[in-house]
C-alpha positions in Angstrom: 147.7 -60.4 -137.3 148.6 -63.7 -135.8 147.2 -67.0 -136.1 146.3 -68.8 -132.8 148.5 -71.8 -131.8 146.6 -75.2 -131.4 147.8 -77.9 -129.3 146.5 -80.9 -131.6 145.8 -81.3 -135.0 141.7 -82.2 -133.7 141.6 -79.0 -131.6 140.1 -76.0 -133.1 139.4 -72.4 -132.1 136.2 -73.2 -132.2 136.7 -75.9 -129.2 138.0 -73.4 -126.9 135.6 -71.8 -124.3 134.1 -68.4 -125.2 135.0 -65.6 -122.9 132.7 -65.1 -120.2 130.1 -62.6 -120.2 130.7 -59.2 -118.4 129.6 -59.1 -114.9 126.6 -57.3 -114.1 127.2 -54.1 -111.7 125.0 -53.7 -107.9 123.5 -50.3 -107.8 121.3 -48.4 -105.6 117.4 -49.0 -106.2 116.1 -45.3 -105.3 112.6 -46.5 -105.2 112.7 -49.4 -102.4 116.5 -47.8 -101.2 118.7 -50.7 -101.2 121.1 -52.5 -103.4 120.0 -54.8 -106.4 121.9 -56.7 -109.1 118.8 -55.4 -111.3 119.0 -52.0 -111.1 118.8 -50.2 -114.5 119.0 -46.7 -115.4 115.2 -45.4 -115.9 113.9 -42.0 -116.1 110.8 -40.7 -113.7 107.9 -38.6 -114.2 109.9 -35.5 -113.3 112.8 -36.9 -115.9 115.4 -37.4 -113.1 117.6 -40.5 -114.3 117.7 -42.8 -111.4 118.1 -46.5 -110.5 115.3 -49.1 -110.2 115.6 -52.8 -109.8 113.5 -55.3 -111.8 110.6 -55.0 -109.9 110.5 -51.3 -108.6 110.3 -50.9 -112.5 107.4 -53.2 -113.1 105.4 -51.9 -110.4 105.7 -48.3 -110.8 106.0 -48.8 -114.8 109.4 -46.8 -115.3 111.1 -47.1 -118.7 114.9 -48.1 -119.2 116.9 -45.1 -120.8 118.1 -47.5 -123.1 115.2 -48.5 -124.4 114.1 -44.9 -125.1 114.8 -43.2 -128.5 116.9 -40.6 -128.7 115.6 -37.5 -129.9 117.6 -34.4 -131.1 117.1 -31.2 -129.5 115.1 -28.4 -131.3 
């Protein structure tokens, strides 16, 4: 493993800009039937996994799949 080379004695690795965050994707909201950059995977009342935007998740009380606990199959 190599140590990063510093340009000057006063510059430290902490002075460098942090990596940019990942770009959020755009997905189709199955509820209002349009693209949204806030769409996330949810499970509807029938158990289907679809994408819903933040406003539709709030209006229809749709839980994020990522927030649901994993339960082992019995």
